[in-house]
C-alpha positions as CSV (number, residue, x, y, z in Angstrom):
1,X,23.1,-78.6,15.2
2,X,22.6,-75.0,15.9
3,X,25.7,-72.7,15.8
4,X,26.7,-71.4,19.2
5,X,28.7,-68.1,19.2
6,X,31.0,-67.4,22.2
7,X,31.9,-64.0,20.7
8,X,30.4,-61.2,22.8
9,X,28.5,-58.6,20.9
10,X,29.5,-54.9,21.3
11,X,26.0,-53.3,21.0
12,X,27.5,-49.9,20.7
13,X,28.7,-50.6,17.1
14,X,25.1,-51.5,16.1
15,X,23.8,-48.3,17.8
16,X,26.3,-46.2,15.9
17,X,25.5,-47.8,12.6
18,X,21.8,-47.3,13.2
19,X,22.4,-43.6,14.0
20,X,24.5,-43.3,10.9
21,X,21.8,-44.9,8.7
22,X,19.2,-42.6,10.3
23,X,21.4,-39.5,9.6
24,X,21.8,-40.7,6.0
25,X,18.1,-41.0,5.6
26,X,17.5,-37.5,7.0
27,X,20.0,-36.1,4.4
28,X,18.3,-38.0,1.6
29,X,14.9,-36.7,2.6
30,X,16.3,-33.2,3.0
31,X,17.7,-33.3,-0.6
32,X,14.4,-34.5,-2.0
33,X,12.6,-31.7,-0.1
34,X,15.1,-29.2,-1.4
35,X,14.5,-30.2,-5.0
36,X,10.8,-30.7,-4.9
37,X,9.9,-27.7,-2.7
38,X,12.1,-24.9,-4.0
39,X,11.9,-22.5,-1.0
40,X,14.2,-21.6,1.8
41,X,17.0,-23.1,-0.3
42,X,19.9,-21.8,1.7
43,X,18.4,-23.0,5.0
44,X,17.8,-26.5,3.6
45,X,21.4,-26.7,2.2
46,X,22.7,-25.6,5.6
47,X,20.7,-28.3,7.2
48,X,22.1,-30.9,4.9
49,X,25.6,-29.6,5.7
50,X,24.9,-30.1,9.4
51,X,23.8,-33.7,8.7
52,X,27.1,-34.2,6.7
53,X,29.1,-33.0,9.7
54,X,27.1,-35.4,12.0
55,X,27.8,-38.2,9.6
56,X,31.6,-37.5,9.9
57,X,31.3,-37.4,13.7
58,X,29.6,-40.8,13.7
59,X,32.3,-42.2,11.4
60,X,35.0,-41.0,13.8
61,X,33.1,-42.5,16.8
62,X,33.0,-45.8,15.1
63,X,36.7,-45.6,14.3
64,X,37.5,-44.7,17.9
65,X,35.3,-47.6,19.2
66,X,37.0,-50.0,16.8
67,X,40.4,-48.9,18.1
68,X,39.4,-49.5,21.7
69,X,37.5,-52.8,21.2
70,X,39.4,-56.1,21.3
71,X,36.5,-58.4,20.3
72,X,34.1,-56.9,17.7
73,X,30.7,-58.2,16.6
74,X,31.9,-58.9,13.0
75,X,35.2,-58.5,11.1
76,X,37.1,-55.3,11.9
77,X,37.7,-54.6,8.2
78,X,34.0,-54.9,7.5
79,X,33.2,-52.5,10.3
80,X,35.7,-49.9,9.0
81,X,34.5,-50.3,5.4
82,X,30.8,-50.2,6.2
83,X,31.4,-47.0,8.3
84,X,33.2,-45.3,5.4
85,X,30.9,-46.2,2.6
86,X,27.8,-45.2,4.6
87,X,29.5,-41.8,5.2
88,X,30.2,-41.5,1.5
89,X,26.5,-41.7,0.7
90,X,25.9,-38.6,2.9
91,X,28.9,-36.9,1.5
92,X,27.6,-37.2,-2.1
93,X,24.1,-36.0,-1.0
94,X,25.8,-33.0,0.6
95,X,28.0,-32.4,-2.5
96,X,25.0,-32.3,-4.7
97,X,23.2,-29.8,-2.4
98,X,26.3,-27.7,-2.1
99,X,26.7,-27.4,-5.9
100,X,23.1,-26.1,-6.0
101,X,24.3,-23.2,-3.8
102,X,27.7,-22.7,-5.6
103,X,26.2,-22.7,-9.1
104,X,23.3,-20.5,-8.0
105,X,20.7,-23.0,-9.4
106,X,17.3,-21.4,-9.4
107,X,15.0,-24.4,-10.0
108,X,15.1,-28.1,-10.1
109,X,14.6,-30.6,-13.0
110,X,12.3,-33.6,-13.3
111,X,15.3,-35.9,-13.5
112,X,16.8,-34.5,-10.4
113,X,13.5,-35.0,-8.6
114,X,13.4,-38.6,-9.8
115,X,17.0,-39.3,-8.7
116,X,16.3,-37.8,-5.3
117,X,13.3,-40.3,-5.0
118,X,15.6,-43.2,-5.8
119,X,18.2,-42.0,-3.2
120,X,15.5,-41.8,-0.5
121,X,14.3,-45.3,-1.4
122,X,17.8,-46.8,-1.5
123,X,18.8,-45.2,1.8
124,X,15.6,-46.5,3.4
125,X,16.6,-50.0,2.4
126,X,20.1,-49.4,3.9
127,X,18.5,-48.3,7.1
128,X,16.3,-51.4,7.3
129,X,19.2,-53.7,6.5
130,X,21.4,-52.1,9.2
131,X,18.7,-52.6,11.8
132,X,18.7,-56.3,11.0
133,X,22.5,-56.7,11.6
134,X,22.4,-57.2,15.3
135,X,20.2,-60.3,15.1
136,X,21.4,-63.5,13.5
137,X,17.8,-64.5,12.8
138,X,17.3,-61.3,10.8
139,X,20.4,-61.7,8.6
140,X,18.4,-63.2,5.7
141,X,16.4,-60.0,5.6
142,X,19.7,-58.1,5.1
143,X,20.2,-60.0,1.9
144,X,16.7,-59.1,0.7
145,X,17.2,-55.4,1.4
146,X,20.6,-55.6,-0.5
147,X,18.9,-57.1,-3.5
148,X,16.4,-54.2,-3.5
149,X,19.2,-51.6,-3.2
150,X,20.9,-53.1,-6.3
151,X,17.6,-52.9,-8.2
152,X,17.3,-49.2,-7.2
153,X,20.8,-48.5,-8.2
154,X,20.2,-49.9,-11.7
155,X,17.1,-47.7,-11.9
156,X,19.1,-44.7,-10.9
157,X,21.6,-45.5,-13.7
158,X,18.9,-45.5,-16.2
159,X,17.5,-42.1,-15.0
160,X,21.0,-40.7,-14.9
161,X,21.7,-41.7,-18.5
162,X,18.3,-40.2,-19.6
163,X,19.1,-37.0,-17.7
164,X,22.4,-36.6,-19.5
165,X,20.8,-37.3,-22.9
166,X,18.1,-34.7,-22.3
167,X,20.7,-32.1,-21.1
168,X,22.6,-32.3,-24.3
169,X,19.5,-32.6,-26.5
170,X,17.4,-29.8,-24.9
171,X,19.9,-27.1,-24.1
172,X,22.5,-25.1,-25.9
173,X,23.7,-23.4,-22.7
174,X,27.1,-24.9,-22.0
175,X,27.3,-23.6,-18.5
176,X,23.8,-25.0,-17.7
177,X,24.8,-28.4,-19.1
178,X,28.0,-28.5,-17.1
179,X,26.4,-27.5,-13.9
180,X,23.6,-30.0,-14.0
181,X,25.9,-32.8,-15.3
182,X,28.0,-32.4,-12.1
183,X,25.0,-32.3,-9.9
184,X,23.6,-35.5,-11.6
185,X,27.0,-37.1,-11.2
186,X,27.0,-36.6,-7.4
187,X,23.4,-37.8,-7.1
188,X,24.1,-40.9,-9.1
189,X,27.3,-41.5,-7.0
190,X,25.1,-41.5,-3.9
191,X,23.2,-44.4,-5.3
192,X,26.5,-46.1,-6.3
193,X,27.6,-45.8,-2.7
194,X,24.4,-47.3,-1.5
195,X,25.2,-50.3,-3.6
196,X,28.7,-50.4,-2.0
197,X,27.0,-50.4,1.4
198,X,24.8,-53.3,0.2
199,X,27.8,-55.2,-0.9
200,X,29.5,-54.9,2.5
201,X,26.2,-55.7,4.3
202,X,25.7,-58.8,2.1
203,X,29.2,-60.0,2.9
204,X,28.7,-59.5,6.7
205,X,25.4,-61.3,6.5
206,X,26.9,-64.3,4.6
207,X,29.9,-64.5,6.9
208,X,27.8,-64.5,10.1
209,X,24.7,-66.5,9.0
């Protein structure tokens, strides 16, 4: 017998999550462009900062809507957690870009480029998964996207470890090592947060299937 839900859906939540995922994707693509096309660096970092502010605004909007809504499309705790971990992804992307400015980095590295590609791919999977949330028939696809996010996070871990190994092996410049280690840390953290997003999304999908 098919399940019948008498819980009304608040479409605005799904709209805001979709906007947040899209904003996250823009930030990821902007970071990749910054690293691979080293020009207009200050402008590109400023753009990522604007996207980070937009991410904060969307998070606040979700929190406000959650406060005003009596019946929510899925668990209130999951809505709050999903909102925050999605915002964290954009925050870490922004933090990596900001360090490039603060440390006056003058060129990218191959490993940074590779990590930026993984971030873009992981965020794209998040965006696809979020778009499936509003339809019960699409919840199975959410799980599939989450599996891919986990695979990408593992790949990012391997690149991160290789990047650190190369830093200490190829350079005797302590300042250079410390600067790039921190940038790599933030980039790897962005993929970690994508995995956190996947864990929340997977939980939502399983609870509502």
